[in-house]
N, C-alpha and C positions, 0 to 999 in steps of 0.2 A: 475538423474533420464532416461532421454530418453536413455542412456546407459543399464538401464536393461530392459526397453520396448522393446528396439530392438537384445539384447541377447535372450528375451524371446518369440519376435515375430516368428510365424512359418509363411515360405515364406514372410517378410516382412508383416504380419499383426496378429490381437491380435482378429480375429474372430473367431479362433478355441480355443473348450475346452482346450486341451494341451496348449497352448500358454497361456489361461489365469492362469491355472492351477500351469505354471510353475511361472508367474509373481506373485501372490499369495505367490507362496512359497520364490522366492525370499526378496520380502516385508515381510514376515513372517506375511502373514494375516490366519489365523488360525477361524474365525468367521464366518457364513455364513454371516450377515451382511456386514462385510467386504468384503468379497469373490463376494457378492451382488454388492456392492459401486462400485467395480474395474470395471467390469463388463459394466459397465454405464461411466465412463472416459475412459475406452477403446475404446468406438464409436468415443469420440472426439479424442482420443491419433492416431487413425488410421488415423483422416481425417489430420492430422500433418507431419504423418509421411516423406510420399515423402519429405516435405521442409527440414526437421530436418538433420542436419551435426553436431555431436559434435567434430570433429577434427577439423573442420571449424572454429567453434567460440571457439575452446582452442590455435587456433592459432593465431586469432585473438586479444584474451585478453593477450596474451604473447606479440604482437608485441606493444602491448597501454602498457604491465606494469601491467596490472589488474590480482587480485589473485581470486582463486575459493575457497570460504569456503563451507565446508559443516556440519551437526552437529557433525561428526568426530572430527572437525577440531578445535585445542588445542587455535584459535580467533576466534571460532563462539560464536556468544554471548547470552550466557544463556537464558538470560530474553525473547527470543523469543520463547522458549519452551512451553510457556506459553498462545499462540496462537493454542497451539495443532494440529487441523486438519486443520486450515490454515496459519500455520506456511509455513513458504518455503521450497523448497527440500534444495535449495542453494542458498551462495549471490556471487555477482561478486564484488569486491571492488578494486577499483583504488587509491591508497595512502598508508596508515599505516592500516593492514590489523589488527593489533594486537589493534588498537586505539578503535574498534567495540565492544570490549568486556569490558566493562568498568565495574568499583565496585560501581561507582555508575554516574545516569547519567539524564537527562531532557532533555524531547523532547518538544520545544518551535513553536506555531504556528500562523499565525493569517492571516488577509486581504492581499490580494496585493497592496491594496491602502493606505497606514495607513496615518493617519493624526499627526501632527507634536507632539501629545501628544502618539499618539502610536508608533514613534520613540524615544522619550524619556524614555520613561517605557521601551522597546526593552533594550536598553543601560544601564539604570540603576538597570536594572535586572543581566547583564552579569557581570557589574561593582560589584556587591553586591556577586558574586558567585567567582570571580576572582580570589580569594587565595585559592580555594577548589578544582582546578583540576576536577569539574565533568565535563563528556562528555555531549556537547549540541548538540543536533540532531533538525534537521528541512528539509524542502523538496527542500532546492536551489532554489524554486521560488522568482518571484521579492515582493517588498513589504516586512513585518514583515520578513520571512524568511532571506531574501540579509541581513536585518538589522542584525537579529541575527547570520547569519557566518562572518560578519565582525565584528560585537563586540568578536566574540568570539577569532578571530585572532589578534584583537586589543588587547586584554588582555590575548594572550596566553593561552588560552581554549581548550582542542582539540573539534573538532567539526567533525560532519558525515552530510553525505547531501546523502537525499534515493530520488534516483530520478524515474521518470516513464519512463523512457528508460534504451538502454544500457548504461554503463561505458561512452562509446567515443561520447553518443550524448550531450554537452554540452548547454544543454537547462535548463533558457531559453536564446536566443542568446545572448541576452541585460547582463548575468549575466557571461557571459565565461570567463573572467578575473578572476571573483571571486571564479569559479568552479575552475578552474586552479591552483589557490592559496591553493583551500582546498586538490589537489593531492598533493602538494608540502608539505601543515602542517597540514594536515587533511585527511579525504576519503572521497571516493563517493562510494555509495553500491544502487545494484540493485540488483532483482530476475532475470530482462529480460536481455539477452544473449547482447553481444556485436552488434550493426546494428539495436537492436527493435527501433522503432522513439517512443515517448511518443506518447499516447492519453488519452482523458478523462477516462475511464474507467481504465485505468491503474494510473491515478493519484488518482484515486479513490483505487483502489488494495494497493497501496505501502502506503497510510493514517494507515491503519494495522499494519505496520511495524514501520512506526514512533512509534507508539503507543507501540510499542511490546518493541522497543529499550528504551524507558525512565520508568524510574522507576517515576516519575510525569510527565504530562502534564500538559505545562500552554498555554493559549488560550490568545492571545495579539489583541484584536482589530477583531473582526469577525461580519462579517452583516449575515442578518436573512437567509442567503441563503447559507453563506458562505461553504467551502468544508472544511476547520476548523473542523467544527459541527462534523464533519463523523470520522475527529482526534479522536474529544472527547468522543464521542459514546463508538469509538474502545476501548479506553484507559481504560472508565467505564467499559466496558463489560469485560476485564481481571481482574476487581476488584483495577485496577491501582489509585491513587492520582491524580483528576483532579484539576486543578486551572485556572479560570477564572479571568480578569484582567476589573475590572467597568467604566464603563466610563460616560458620561454624558450622562442623560435621555433623552435627544435630539438628542442624534449622532447617525447615520445608522449604522455607523460603530462599533457600540459598542455592536448591538439591541443582535446577538447571544450570545454573553457573558452575558449580563443581561440574555436571555432566558435558559442559559445553567447552571446559580445562581440559578434562581427560580425555576427550575423545580428539581432541587436538581441532576444534574447529576455532577456538579464542585462547588467547595468552593472559596470564593471569597479571593483573593490576595488582602490584604490592603497593604500590604508593600512589595516592592524588597527584602529586606532585609531578609522575611520571608523565602522566596524559600530556601535557601542553606538547613536551616535545614530542613526542610519538607524531599526534597531530600534527607539527611543523613540518615533519619528516616527510608523510603520505601529501601532505596536502603538494608540498614541495616536487613531487615524484607524479603526482596527477597534473601538475602545471605543465610539467616540462614533456609529459607525454601526449597531453593533449596539443602543444603547443609544436609536436612532432607530427600527429597524424595532421592538423587543419582544422580549422571549424566546417571547411564546406565539407568535409569527406563524413559526414554524417551520415548514420548507417539508412538507406531509402525503404528497408523494409520493416515495416511495424507490425506489431499484435494489436486488436482491437483494445485502445485504454483501461488497463488493469486487467487485461487478460491474459494469461501463458499459454503459447501454442501446444506445448505439452508439459505434462510432470504435475508437481502438484505446486501448492503455496510456499514451500520452505526453500526456494533457489532450487541450487543445483543436489542436494540432499534428503533423501527421503526421510519423513519422519517416524513414520507411523507407529514405532514400537514406544512414540512418546504418550502417546494415549492411552487412555482407560473406556473409550467408550469408542462404539463402529463409527459413530458419525463424524468422531474426530479425525479418522483418516479420508474422508471423502477428499477427491480432487474436485480441480475448481470446479467442473460442469455439473457434478456430484451435487457439490455445495450449495450451486445458485439456484437446481431446482429441489435439492433439500429444504431449503429456507426459503422458498416461495409457498412452502404447503402450511397447513396447519394442521395439528392434530384432533383441531375439535369441528373443522367444518370443512368438506369434500369439496376438490376444485376440481375444474376442466382441465384438459390439455389445453385449449387456447389461453386460459388463465395464465397457465403456468408458463405457455410460451412468452404472454405477456410480461411478465412477470422477471422470467430470468433472462429475456434478451435470445435464448437459443432457439432454433430453429423447431416445428415441428417433428423431423427425423430425429435430433438430438433428446430433447425431453422425452420420444417414447423410447429411447434407447436408455437412456439414463431410468426412467420411473421403472423399468422391466430390473435393471441393475440394482436399482435400491429394492425392491420387491423379495428379488433374491439374498439381498441384505437383511431382511425383516425389517426393514425402517419404516416402510411404506406398504400402505393396503390399498386394492383397488375395492370401490363399494361402488353401486349403482348410480349414485349420483356422482362420483369421481374418485380422485383420488386424495387419501388423508394418511398423514403423518402419525404413525406410531411411536405412541411415548417409548421414552430409554428407561433402562433402571440402570444409574449410574455406577458402574463397577468400581471397585478402593482399586487405585492407582497406586506409586511409587508413594512412599513415606506416607 
């Protein structure tokens, strides 16, 4: 995408009508709505352009042995096409790139602090699908994610970890050996180029890719405010099957799973052995549907990689009431600016523009909103984040 932006740029900028028209023609944007939306994204891309170096990113990827997948590549996972406007422009893959495009796949997510029950269920599920060669997708984090990847390796199942940073960032550090094993026997996937560090907003963004890669998304132990709920809501918004593992009614670790079931976002997974049949059924439906649509009819309109054009990060349903802190209910743009701020050192607007990738106008508007929410304070030296008091959540 950045290659197209640079090719279309007029003297290193997309501010001119000629540059925007050229880029719109390259992308095949014909409608007035598409071209108007492109002008908005161009403001953001202008702020980032000086720091972008495509050749540097490619050299760094080649040094790691990473592969670059685009929608035209034969290994591109066609199930991501269902993300439409929020589909990533490209994927960086470290490991077996062919593994990412699977006939049948399941995304399994959950808490970072599982109980013995959660550990048991994760391994029971993987044992139940061990003869099927279903692709297992998770996020490479501590807890359920790690158990899922380890179990996949133990049962010789294909496994992919979707990372929040570049594929060179084996994060978290405690899972470094596990992630290295995935490079050797599975794959690490990210839409972020090599060298990009993981951040909170990038963890939320990657959840839509985890949901998109799975024909079924399964949640094993998720607390009331678990990030796994974001993945489940993305999957539900795509029309994918969502399964949740029930737990004891007294368990805070299962509160999020119970809510997903109670509110109709997820079906109850009553037995680990049931999952294989559900995945095979849904993957068959997906392959038939994509065959009918045709691979040459991929949506022409995209949002910027990982950024939704409207709404929040939870897919088609808002989750504001799931959170117990004001900052947890911020939408994408607000979160980008908020995460770019420091509670200790004030930052100027130009710094926030560069860090967030938003335009000056968007940053100014968002700072005003954050001030009204008492999350940001304006000082002589710039803007600073206000330290929050964590209010008690559910359970």
